[in-house]
Structures are given as C-alpha cells and as structure tokens.
py3Dmol code that shows the C-alpha trace and the ligand (Angstrom):
import py3Dmol

protein = """\
ATOM      1  CA  MET A   1       7.746  68.719  14.958  1.00  0.00           C
ATOM      2  CA  ASN A   2       7.814  67.688  18.514  1.00  0.00           C
ATOM      3  CA  ILE A   3       4.810  65.779  19.763  1.00  0.00           C
ATOM      4  CA  ILE A   4       3.714  63.877  22.998  1.00  0.00           C
ATOM      5  CA  LEU A   5       1.722  60.638  22.890  1.00  0.00           C
ATOM      6  CA  LEU A   6      -0.444  60.564  25.905  1.00  0.00           C
ATOM      7  CA  GLY A   7      -2.360  57.748  27.455  1.00  0.00           C
ATOM      8  CA  PRO A   8      -2.602  55.074  30.014  1.00  0.00           C
ATOM      9  CA  PRO A   9      -0.373  51.966  29.991  1.00  0.00           C
ATOM     10  CA  GLY A  10      -1.444  49.738  27.064  1.00  0.00           C
ATOM     11  CA  ALA A  11      -3.064  52.656  25.031  1.00  0.00           C
ATOM     12  CA  GLY A  12      -0.664  51.922  22.122  1.00  0.00           C
ATOM     13  CA  LYS A  13       1.784  54.652  22.675  1.00  0.00           C
ATOM     14  CA  GLY A  14       4.981  52.579  21.937  1.00  0.00           C
ATOM     15  CA  THR A  15       3.478  51.003  18.755  1.00  0.00           C
ATOM     16  CA  GLN A  16       2.329  54.312  17.264  1.00  0.00           C
ATOM     17  CA  ALA A  17       5.599  55.909  18.152  1.00  0.00           C
ATOM     18  CA  ARG A  18       7.394  53.245  16.146  1.00  0.00           C
ATOM     19  CA  PHE A  19       5.271  53.955  13.178  1.00  0.00           C
ATOM     20  CA  LEU A  20       6.235  57.618  13.447  1.00  0.00           C
ATOM     21  CA  VAL A  21       9.795  56.733  13.660  1.00  0.00           C
ATOM     22  CA  ASP A  22       9.700  54.632  10.580  1.00  0.00           C
ATOM     23  CA  GLU A  23       7.662  56.913   8.416  1.00  0.00           C
ATOM     24  CA  ARG A  24       8.730  60.306   9.457  1.00  0.00           C
ATOM     25  CA  GLY A  25      12.193  59.845  10.759  1.00  0.00           C
ATOM     26  CA  MET A  26      11.295  61.247  14.249  1.00  0.00           C
ATOM     27  CA  VAL A  27      13.217  60.207  17.397  1.00  0.00           C
ATOM     28  CA  GLN A  28      11.272  58.267  20.165  1.00  0.00           C
ATOM     29  CA  LEU A  29      11.947  59.125  23.521  1.00  0.00           C
ATOM     30  CA  SER A  30      10.340  56.740  25.889  1.00  0.00           C
ATOM     31  CA  THR A  31      11.390  57.214  29.640  1.00  0.00           C
ATOM     32  CA  GLY A  32      10.032  53.721  30.470  1.00  0.00           C
ATOM     33  CA  ASP A  33      12.422  52.203  27.821  1.00  0.00           C
ATOM     34  CA  MET A  34      15.400  54.281  29.235  1.00  0.00           C
ATOM     35  CA  LEU A  35      14.577  53.221  32.822  1.00  0.00           C
ATOM     36  CA  ARG A  36      14.468  49.599  31.827  1.00  0.00           C
ATOM     37  CA  GLU A  37      17.676  49.936  30.154  1.00  0.00           C
ATOM     38  CA  ALA A  38      19.391  51.365  33.183  1.00  0.00           C
ATOM     39  CA  LYS A  39      17.862  48.580  35.112  1.00  0.00           C
ATOM     40  CA  ASP A  40      18.934  45.902  32.882  1.00  0.00           C
ATOM     41  CA  SER A  41      22.662  47.322  32.727  1.00  0.00           C
ATOM     42  CA  GLY A  42      22.683  47.347  36.549  1.00  0.00           C
ATOM     43  CA  THR A  43      23.517  51.197  36.784  1.00  0.00           C
ATOM     44  CA  GLU A  44      23.150  52.867  40.373  1.00  0.00           C
ATOM     45  CA  MET A  45      20.052  54.727  39.126  1.00  0.00           C
ATOM     46  CA  GLY A  46      18.750  51.477  37.532  1.00  0.00           C
ATOM     47  CA  LYS A  47      18.989  49.728  40.915  1.00  0.00           C
ATOM     48  CA  LYS A  48      17.238  52.681  42.651  1.00  0.00           C
ATOM     49  CA  VAL A  49      14.285  52.601  40.327  1.00  0.00           C
ATOM     50  CA  ALA A  50      13.932  48.782  40.057  1.00  0.00           C
ATOM     51  CA  ASP A  51      11.483  48.336  43.011  1.00  0.00           C
ATOM     52  CA  VAL A  52       9.363  51.300  42.310  1.00  0.00           C
ATOM     53  CA  MET A  53       8.824  50.329  38.624  1.00  0.00           C
ATOM     54  CA  ALA A  54       7.940  46.868  39.552  1.00  0.00           C
ATOM     55  CA  ARG A  55       5.256  48.136  41.894  1.00  0.00           C
ATOM     56  CA  GLY A  56       3.943  50.371  39.191  1.00  0.00           C
ATOM     57  CA  GLU A  57       4.738  53.689  40.923  1.00  0.00           C
ATOM     58  CA  LEU A  58       6.320  56.592  39.377  1.00  0.00           C
ATOM     59  CA  VAL A  59      10.006  57.221  39.766  1.00  0.00           C
ATOM     60  CA  THR A  60      11.070  60.801  40.840  1.00  0.00           C
ATOM     61  CA  ASP A  61      10.588  63.668  38.507  1.00  0.00           C
ATOM     62  CA  GLU A  62      14.303  64.573  38.814  1.00  0.00           C
ATOM     63  CA  ILE A  63      15.411  61.315  37.463  1.00  0.00           C
ATOM     64  CA  VAL A  64      13.141  61.249  34.343  1.00  0.00           C
ATOM     65  CA  ILE A  65      13.746  65.076  33.662  1.00  0.00           C
ATOM     66  CA  GLY A  66      17.518  64.408  33.756  1.00  0.00           C
ATOM     67  CA  LEU A  67      17.118  61.552  31.342  1.00  0.00           C
ATOM     68  CA  ILE A  68      15.175  63.684  28.934  1.00  0.00           C
ATOM     69  CA  ARG A  69      17.593  66.561  29.310  1.00  0.00           C
ATOM     70  CA  GLU A  70      20.555  64.323  28.102  1.00  0.00           C
ATOM     71  CA  LYS A  71      18.520  63.164  25.159  1.00  0.00           C
ATOM     72  CA  LEU A  72      17.352  66.602  24.084  1.00  0.00           C
ATOM     73  CA  GLU A  73      20.897  67.885  24.285  1.00  0.00           C
ATOM     74  CA  ALA A  74      22.042  65.067  22.074  1.00  0.00           C
ATOM     75  CA  GLY A  75      19.590  66.494  19.202  1.00  0.00           C
ATOM     76  CA  GLY A  76      17.284  64.458  16.905  1.00  0.00           C
ATOM     77  CA  GLY A  77      16.229  63.913  13.425  1.00  0.00           C
ATOM     78  CA  ASN A  78      12.858  65.201  12.303  1.00  0.00           C
ATOM     79  CA  GLY A  79      11.518  65.899  15.861  1.00  0.00           C
ATOM     80  CA  PHE A  80      10.906  64.115  19.124  1.00  0.00           C
ATOM     81  CA  ILE A  81       8.103  61.724  20.159  1.00  0.00           C
ATOM     82  CA  PHE A  82       7.649  61.799  23.762  1.00  0.00           C
ATOM     83  CA  ASP A  83       6.356  58.459  24.913  1.00  0.00           C
ATOM     84  CA  GLY A  84       5.506  57.983  28.574  1.00  0.00           C
ATOM     85  CA  PHE A  85       6.834  61.558  29.386  1.00  0.00           C
ATOM     86  CA  PRO A  86       5.727  63.831  30.735  1.00  0.00           C
ATOM     87  CA  ARG A  87       3.588  62.029  33.460  1.00  0.00           C
ATOM     88  CA  THR A  88       3.321  64.755  36.006  1.00  0.00           C
ATOM     89  CA  LEU A  89       2.619  68.587  36.000  1.00  0.00           C
ATOM     90  CA  LYS A  90       6.074  69.131  37.108  1.00  0.00           C
ATOM     91  CA  GLN A  91       7.408  67.112  34.225  1.00  0.00           C
ATOM     92  CA  ALA A  92       5.133  68.951  31.848  1.00  0.00           C
ATOM     93  CA  ASP A  93       6.626  72.277  32.909  1.00  0.00           C
ATOM     94  CA  ALA A  94      10.168  71.053  32.644  1.00  0.00           C
ATOM     95  CA  LEU A  95       9.577  69.683  29.144  1.00  0.00           C
ATOM     96  CA  GLY A  96       8.410  73.227  28.061  1.00  0.00           C
ATOM     97  CA  ASP A  97      11.494  74.796  29.733  1.00  0.00           C
ATOM     98  CA  LEU A  98      13.961  72.230  28.212  1.00  0.00           C
ATOM     99  CA  LEU A  99      12.536  72.727  24.662  1.00  0.00           C
ATOM    100  CA  ALA A 100      12.619  76.466  24.937  1.00  0.00           C
ATOM    101  CA  GLU A 101      16.229  76.106  26.070  1.00  0.00           C
ATOM    102  CA  ILE A 102      17.176  74.413  22.739  1.00  0.00           C
ATOM    103  CA  GLY A 103      15.058  76.913  20.664  1.00  0.00           C
ATOM    104  CA  GLN A 104      12.069  74.425  20.140  1.00  0.00           C
ATOM    105  CA  LYS A 105       8.648  74.051  21.072  1.00  0.00           C
ATOM    106  CA  LEU A 106       5.895  71.390  21.485  1.00  0.00           C
ATOM    107  CA  ASP A 107       3.682  71.145  18.567  1.00  0.00           C
ATOM    108  CA  ARG A 108       1.003  68.664  19.396  1.00  0.00           C
ATOM    109  CA  VAL A 109      -0.035  66.455  22.216  1.00  0.00           C
ATOM    110  CA  ILE A 110      -2.271  63.436  21.109  1.00  0.00           C
ATOM    111  CA  GLU A 111      -4.118  61.474  23.500  1.00  0.00           C
ATOM    112  CA  LEU A 112      -4.844  57.769  22.858  1.00  0.00           C
ATOM    113  CA  ARG A 113      -8.259  57.135  24.406  1.00  0.00           C
ATOM    114  CA  VAL A 114      -9.106  53.602  25.530  1.00  0.00           C
ATOM    115  CA  ASP A 115     -11.396  52.185  27.986  1.00  0.00           C
ATOM    116  CA  ASP A 116     -10.001  50.463  31.222  1.00  0.00           C
ATOM    117  CA  ALA A 117     -11.280  46.889  30.552  1.00  0.00           C
ATOM    118  CA  ALA A 118      -9.606  46.987  27.248  1.00  0.00           C
ATOM    119  CA  LEU A 119      -6.274  48.027  28.679  1.00  0.00           C
ATOM    120  CA  VAL A 120      -6.048  45.099  31.207  1.00  0.00           C
ATOM    121  CA  ALA A 121      -6.770  42.786  28.332  1.00  0.00           C
ATOM    122  CA  ARG A 122      -4.096  44.236  26.144  1.00  0.00           C
ATOM    123  CA  ILE A 123      -1.446  44.513  28.757  1.00  0.00           C
ATOM    124  CA  THR A 124      -1.609  41.019  30.107  1.00  0.00           C
ATOM    125  CA  ALA A 125      -1.442  39.622  26.505  1.00  0.00           C
ATOM    126  CA  ARG A 126       1.684  41.611  25.386  1.00  0.00           C
ATOM    127  CA  SER A 127       5.065  40.698  24.629  1.00  0.00           C
ATOM    128  CA  THR A 128       8.102  42.303  22.728  1.00  0.00           C
ATOM    129  CA  CYS A 129      10.948  41.057  20.530  1.00  0.00           C
ATOM    130  CA  GLY A 130      14.042  40.746  22.690  1.00  0.00           C
ATOM    131  CA  THR A 131      16.120  41.951  19.851  1.00  0.00           C
ATOM    132  CA  CYS A 132      14.289  44.867  18.187  1.00  0.00           C
ATOM    133  CA  GLY A 133      11.456  45.750  20.508  1.00  0.00           C
ATOM    134  CA  GLU A 134       8.755  44.923  17.975  1.00  0.00           C
ATOM    135  CA  VAL A 135       5.420  44.630  19.942  1.00  0.00           C
ATOM    136  CA  TYR A 136       3.166  41.614  19.882  1.00  0.00           C
ATOM    137  CA  ASN A 137      -0.134  40.817  21.418  1.00  0.00           C
ATOM    138  CA  ASP A 138      -1.484  37.246  21.967  1.00  0.00           C
ATOM    139  CA  LEU A 139      -5.006  38.371  20.873  1.00  0.00           C
ATOM    140  CA  THR A 140      -4.377  40.990  18.048  1.00  0.00           C
ATOM    141  CA  LYS A 141      -0.775  40.453  16.858  1.00  0.00           C
ATOM    142  CA  PRO A 142       0.506  37.110  17.776  1.00  0.00           C
ATOM    143  CA  ILE A 143       4.085  36.000  17.645  1.00  0.00           C
ATOM    144  CA  PRO A 144       4.492  34.432  14.062  1.00  0.00           C
ATOM    145  CA  ALA A 145       3.933  30.721  13.908  1.00  0.00           C
ATOM    146  CA  ASP A 146       7.689  30.088  12.997  1.00  0.00           C
ATOM    147  CA  GLY A 147       8.751  31.846  16.173  1.00  0.00           C
ATOM    148  CA  LYS A 148      10.679  34.627  14.343  1.00  0.00           C
ATOM    149  CA  CYS A 149      10.148  38.270  14.902  1.00  0.00           C
ATOM    150  CA  SER A 150       8.403  39.655  11.661  1.00  0.00           C
ATOM    151  CA  ASN A 151      10.542  42.789  11.893  1.00  0.00           C
ATOM    152  CA  CYS A 152      14.058  41.501  12.396  1.00  0.00           C
ATOM    153  CA  GLY A 153      13.810  37.673  12.665  1.00  0.00           C
ATOM    154  CA  GLY A 154      14.812  37.528  16.324  1.00  0.00           C
ATOM    155  CA  THR A 155      13.762  34.465  18.167  1.00  0.00           C
ATOM    156  CA  THR A 156      13.610  35.646  21.719  1.00  0.00           C
ATOM    157  CA  PHE A 157      10.565  37.314  23.137  1.00  0.00           C
ATOM    158  CA  LYS A 158       9.977  38.979  26.497  1.00  0.00           C
ATOM    159  CA  ARG A 159       7.174  40.028  28.743  1.00  0.00           C
ATOM    160  CA  ARG A 160       7.461  43.101  31.014  1.00  0.00           C
ATOM    161  CA  ALA A 161       7.844  42.299  34.784  1.00  0.00           C
ATOM    162  CA  ASP A 162       5.190  45.135  35.435  1.00  0.00           C
ATOM    163  CA  ASP A 163       2.718  43.697  32.931  1.00  0.00           C
ATOM    164  CA  ASN A 164       0.706  41.959  35.450  1.00  0.00           C
ATOM    165  CA  GLU A 165      -2.936  42.803  37.041  1.00  0.00           C
ATOM    166  CA  GLU A 166      -1.545  43.976  40.358  1.00  0.00           C
ATOM    167  CA  SER A 167       1.121  46.430  39.104  1.00  0.00           C
ATOM    168  CA  LEU A 168      -1.358  47.474  36.325  1.00  0.00           C
ATOM    169  CA  LYS A 169      -3.837  48.628  38.986  1.00  0.00           C
ATOM    170  CA  THR A 170      -1.192  50.839  40.507  1.00  0.00           C
ATOM    171  CA  ARG A 171      -0.094  52.223  37.085  1.00  0.00           C
ATOM    172  CA  LEU A 172      -3.630  52.995  36.260  1.00  0.00           C
ATOM    173  CA  LEU A 173      -4.195  54.799  39.501  1.00  0.00           C
ATOM    174  CA  GLU A 174      -1.019  56.825  39.083  1.00  0.00           C
ATOM    175  CA  TYR A 175      -2.035  57.694  35.533  1.00  0.00           C
ATOM    176  CA  TYR A 176      -5.555  59.090  36.823  1.00  0.00           C
ATOM    177  CA  LYS A 177      -4.032  60.898  39.808  1.00  0.00           C
ATOM    178  CA  GLN A 178      -1.008  62.320  38.233  1.00  0.00           C
ATOM    179  CA  THR A 179      -1.005  62.235  34.435  1.00  0.00           C
ATOM    180  CA  SER A 180      -4.580  62.881  33.423  1.00  0.00           C
ATOM    181  CA  PRO A 181      -4.406  66.512  34.491  1.00  0.00           C
ATOM    182  CA  LEU A 182      -2.087  66.956  31.507  1.00  0.00           C
ATOM    183  CA  VAL A 183      -5.148  66.792  29.263  1.00  0.00           C
ATOM    184  CA  GLY A 184      -6.427  70.079  30.613  1.00  0.00           C
ATOM    185  CA  TYR A 185      -3.008  71.464  30.730  1.00  0.00           C
ATOM    186  CA  TYR A 186      -2.376  71.077  27.096  1.00  0.00           C
ATOM    187  CA  TYR A 187      -5.872  71.849  26.038  1.00  0.00           C
ATOM    188  CA  VAL A 188      -5.381  75.301  27.493  1.00  0.00           C
ATOM    189  CA  LYS A 189      -2.107  75.625  25.654  1.00  0.00           C
ATOM    190  CA  GLY A 190      -3.849  74.936  22.290  1.00  0.00           C
ATOM    191  CA  VAL A 191      -1.777  71.767  21.299  1.00  0.00           C
ATOM    192  CA  TYR A 192      -4.216  69.039  22.519  1.00  0.00           C
ATOM    193  CA  GLY A 193      -5.839  66.568  20.152  1.00  0.00           C
ATOM    194  CA  ARG A 194      -7.233  63.154  20.706  1.00  0.00           C
ATOM    195  CA  VAL A 195      -7.877  59.939  18.838  1.00  0.00           C
ATOM    196  CA  ASP A 196      -9.694  56.790  19.373  1.00  0.00           C
ATOM    197  CA  GLY A 197      -6.959  54.261  20.423  1.00  0.00           C
ATOM    198  CA  LEU A 198      -9.283  51.250  20.600  1.00  0.00           C
ATOM    199  CA  GLY A 199      -9.503  50.730  16.798  1.00  0.00           C
ATOM    200  CA  GLU A 200      -7.080  48.492  14.569  1.00  0.00           C
ATOM    201  CA  MET A 201      -3.535  49.558  14.727  1.00  0.00           C
ATOM    202  CA  ASP A 202      -3.695  51.005  11.176  1.00  0.00           C
ATOM    203  CA  ALA A 203      -6.920  52.861  11.903  1.00  0.00           C
ATOM    204  CA  VAL A 204      -5.403  54.579  14.834  1.00  0.00           C
ATOM    205  CA  LYS A 205      -2.439  55.273  12.713  1.00  0.00           C
ATOM    206  CA  ALA A 206      -4.404  57.119  10.028  1.00  0.00           C
ATOM    207  CA  GLU A 207      -6.245  59.166  12.853  1.00  0.00           C
ATOM    208  CA  ILE A 208      -2.882  60.235  14.199  1.00  0.00           C
ATOM    209  CA  ALA A 209      -1.663  61.268  10.686  1.00  0.00           C
ATOM    210  CA  ASP A 210      -4.808  63.439  10.344  1.00  0.00           C
ATOM    211  CA  VAL A 211      -4.253  65.140  13.626  1.00  0.00           C
ATOM    212  CA  LEU A 212      -0.620  65.744  12.694  1.00  0.00           C
ATOM    213  CA  GLY A 213      -1.509  67.001   9.007  1.00  0.00           C
TER     214      GLY A 213
END
"""
ligand_1 = """\
23
AMP
P 6.258 52.647 30.688
O 7.049 51.835 29.934
O 6.012 54.116 30.136
O 4.907 52.069 30.981
O 6.884 52.941 32.230
C 7.307 51.921 33.024
C 7.516 52.442 34.267
O 8.529 53.338 34.332
C 6.451 53.319 34.937
O 5.376 52.335 35.645
C 7.163 54.070 35.983
O 7.510 53.340 37.209
C 8.413 54.409 35.209
N 8.408 55.701 34.452
C 8.346 55.680 33.040
N 8.209 56.982 32.631
C 8.070 57.670 33.652
C 7.979 59.148 33.846
N 7.855 60.139 32.852
N 7.779 59.591 35.236
C 7.893 58.682 36.256
N 7.929 57.405 36.201
C 8.105 56.894 34.888
"""
view = py3Dmol.view(width=600, height=400)
view.addModel(protein, "pdb")
view.setStyle({"model": 0}, {"cartoon": {"style": "trace"}})
view.addModel(ligand_1, "xyz")
view.setStyle({"model": 1}, {"stick": {}})
view.zoomTo()
view.show()
C-alpha cells in the first residue's frame, strides 16, 4: 500500500510515519529529510538548497522529483509513505507517473488537520534525537529527564534551523498557496481521507489505522 501523509509543517506527519514504519514495515520517504541530509553532507545540491530551506520556501520540483524517483527505483518493503511530498500539483502529477512506471499506484492520501495556532506552538517546541531521529516536544513529549533518547539511548538532540517563527510563516504560506490544492486533487481521484491531527499521538494513530483499514 502506498500512502501520502498531507498536512502543514508541525501537523505530525513525521511522527505518524514512524509508527507506520515500525508497525507495518512501510518505507518512509521524507523529501525534507533527504534534503537535510544532502545539506549536512555538503553535496552540490545540498549547498544549492540550503538558503531556500532556511527561508522556508520550496525547493524546485525538479530536485525533489529526482530524489523521489531514485528512491522508488530502489524499491521498498510494504509500500511507501510519502511525507512532505508532493507539495505542488506538478509534484503530484509526477508521483502518479512515477508510480505507474513501476507498476504501482497511490492507495490513500491522509490529511492531518490542525489549526495554525497549534502549529506554531508545536514547531517552536520540537527537537529530534541526533542519532535515530525520534521526535520530542517540550510540551507534549519532553526529552527524558536522564537526557537519553527513549528509543535508542542517544544523548544528542537537535532543533531544526527552520523551526523558528519567521521561517514558519513562510512555510505555512507556501503550504496554503501551493500544497493545499492537493486536497481537492486527491478528493477527485477518490483516495482522500482526513483525520484530526490535534489529538494525542495515539488517538491520531488509531484514526489513521481506521482510514487505512
Ligand atoms: P519538511 O521537513 O518536510 O518540513 O521540509 C523542510 C524544507 O525542505 C521545506 O521547507 C522546503 O524548503 C524543502 N522541501 C521538503 N520537501 C519539499 C518538496 N516536496 N518540495 C519542495 N520543497 C521541499
């Protein structure tokens, strides 16, 4: 089964994708993670996208479609979870074509609905384990008191450079201008479903499980 988790920054896409990876053996394809990796390892492409990402704008369709193409060609377990991709109608069309090329299709698009005020609060409080990427939040899931990641025992934690109010405004605007039309696009294709992303992590997880069946 191939699914898209759709939602603005901070909606919980990454957290829910990790659950699906652990429980269903699916493969998470996060273009944000791929771009951050490219940036951290100093590749030419990474250098090119660094400023755009820091400002919260979208990198070009060609770059992200290329990244996804490579991953799809490499194949993946029990289906793909697209996290942070597609973000434009052009990317959505390209994803349909790429899946068709490998004899697959998109089964479900799940929108995580959250209100904007909650997003700002969530994002400015979030951090991740530097070793395994486990997501923490100062308000809802603080880093354990012993300073060790509950998933892997790692002791370094990082905050994203673009998790500040200034870039977040741009990221939200990009979402509403370029990504939200995908709701209608996938509704018409008959694959759209939505869940309330504001609840506790486990409640959101259960709602997603219901939609996926
Ligand atoms: P994310 O981790 O999904 O919030 O993405 C972080 C940043 O990477 C975004 O603000 C964009 O600059 C860039 N990015 C990630 N995915 C895409 C995409 N599908 N299209 C364009 N830019 C992207």
